[in-house]
N, C-alpha and C positions, 0 to 999 in steps of 0.2 A: 228504502225508498227506491223506487225504480228510476233509472235514468232513461227518459224518452227524447227522442229526436224528431220533432214533429215538423213537417213543412205545410204551412197553411196554403189556403188558395192563392194568396197573394204572390206565393213564390212559384207554384206549378201551373195554375190554370187561369189566374185572374186576367193575365194580359191576353191570353187567347180568347177566353169567353167574352170579357168586356169587349174586346175589338170585334167579335162576331156580332154582338147586340148592336154595336154602332152601325155596323154594316147592313143590318136589316132594313126592311121597308121603311121609308121616311114617315114620320108623324110627330105630333106634338110631344114634347118632352114630358115625361110622367113623374120624373123625380130630379132630384140634384145629381148630376154625375158623380160616381164614386165606385167603390168595389163593394161587392155583396158576397160574403162568405157562404160557400156552399157545403163544404166539408172540411174535415181535418184528415191528413194523410200521414200515418206514421212510416217515415223514410227508414230509420234504423232504430234499434233498440237492443241493448244489452246491458244488464243490471251490473255487470262487473266494471263498466266503463262510463266515464262523464264525457259526453259527445256535445259539441256545441260549435257555434259560429260557422253557419253553412254558407256556402256560394254555389250557385247553379249556373250552367250554361247548357244551351241546347245546340247539338251539332247539326250539320247539314242534313243528315239522314233521319233527323227527328229524335234521336237518342237524347235524353236528359241525364247529365252528369252533376251529382252534387257531392262537392268536396267539404270536409269539416275536419275539425281537430278532435282527436280521440285521445284520451289517457285513462289510465286506471281509476276507478273510484275508490278514493283511498279510504272511505268509510267502510267498504266491503273488505278491507284489509285490516281493519281494526283501528285505523287512525280516526281522529276526532273529526276531521272535515276534508273536504276536497277543495282545492285551490286551482286557479287558472294558471298558475306556473307548476310545471311538473316535468321532471327529467324524461318521462316516457311519454310525452305528449307528441304525436306523431300526425301527419297529413294524409288522410285516407279519403277514397271517394266509393261511392255506389252509383249504379245505373238503372234507367229505366227505359225500357223500349215501347211502353204502351201509354205514354203520356202521363207517366206519374201514379198509375194504379198499382202497379207492383214494382218492387225494387230488388236488385240483387242482394242476397242475404249477407254474404262476407264482404266486408269493405276490401278494396284494393290499396295497397300502401303506395301512395305518392312519393313520400320522402321522409327519412328519419335522419335528423339533424346529427352530425358526429359529436357536437359538443354540448347540446342540450335539448330542451322540448321547444316545439314550434307553436305558433298560435295563427288565429285568424287567417286561413286561407282565402284568397280573393282572386278568383278566375276570370280572364278575358279571353274570347275566341277571336282570333284575327281573321281578316278577310281570306287568307289563304288556308284557314283551317287549323293554323297553329293555336295551342292553347297555352297561355302564360298563367302563372299563378305566383302571387306575391305572399310572402310570410315573413315572420320575425321570431327570434329565438331568445331563450333565457337559459343560461348555463347555471347548474347547481355546484358550488364549491363549499368547502369547509370553510367556516369563520376565519381561521388561521391563514387559509390561502388567500380569502378575499382581502384581509389586512395588507397583504403583501402586493396587491395589485397597483399599477400606477393609477393615479387619480387624475381627474374625477371619473366615477363610474355611476351607472343607474343601478340602483340595488332594491331588491324587494325580498326581505328575509335573507335567506341563504342563496338567492338568486342573483345573477349579474346579467344584464341586458346585453345580447349579443348584436343587436341591430337587425337590419333586414337583408332578405334574399329573394331569388326568384328561381322557380324550377319552370321547364318548358316541355311540352310534348308536341311532336309533329305526327303522332300516328292514332289519334283519337283518344288519348289518354291511356294507351296501353303501356307506355314506358315513358320515363321522365329523365331529363339532363339537368343537372346543376349540381350544388347550388351555384348560382350567378349573382355575384355580389354587386350591387349598384354602388357608385361612388357615394361618399358622406357628402352631405350638404355643406355649402360654404358656411363656415363660422360654427360648425359642430364642435362642441366641447367635451361630450362624453366619449369615453374610451371603452373598447371592448376588453376581453380577458387577455388579449395579446397586446394592449396597449396602444391600438390603433383606433382612429376616430370611428364611431359605429357607422355602418352603411345606412344609407337612407332606408326608411320604413314608413308604413302608413296603415291604416285600417279601413280601407276601402279600395274598391277595384280601380285599376287604370282604364283608359278608353283608347280606342285607335281613331284616329281622325281620318277625314276624307282624303288627307295627303299620305295616309298610311303610316304617319308618325304616331308614337305613343305618347299619351299624356298622362302624367301620374302626380298626384298632388301628395307630398310627403311631409313628414313632421321632422323637427329638429329642435335641439336645445343650443341656445346662442350664448355668447359671451355677454351681449347686452342684457339679457335676463335668463340666467341660468336655471331659474325655478320655474320657468315657463317654457311653453313649446311654441314654435312658430311653424308656419305652412310654407313649403316651397313648391314650385312647379317644375318637375322634370321632363324633358322633351327628348325623345331619341333622336339621335343624330343621323341616322339612315331611314331611307324611305323603303 
């Protein structure tokens, strides 16, 4: 089975086309407002890899950047299935300079975690052009090593949760600095592989307010309900 990474209209062109339609000559409404799919665009495709969880930003020069998580398709290596946790799961991106009609063929490496695989890149472009990308990681350890870790931990098979991190680019995603580790949420009980509370993490993009502060909704496991997650709002301390 080929692994396809498809960006639908709602990611690339819907916002622009729908906006243009609304700015046309006034007239009576013809239908209920909504998105209308025009076409599918294949952003990236390689049968050797499992690519997923895209995030998109448009730079001030019109260039589109799509970041995603890429890992080997384990089925092509003779394994029985491909999982969302993989020690070779890296953050990569591709570019388009023609409104999504064509894309760079070889993904650029954004970040490869030193201790595990990364998931769910979520980018935000700030007013000054800086791009931030949040992610989180899973470390693959031998079962006997996992048994020696300080508890409690979040475990999925042979993977232990590392918590969240950020990477940052100030040159249009040509280079990235990080990882930047956010603080753990108050009351976080789960520990990483080093016995420290896992840094804050999420599965959605942060946003920049009019005050130039960053607002980021993150998840945590608390002592009050260790089998459930709660959400917290983190706000940057500088403008």
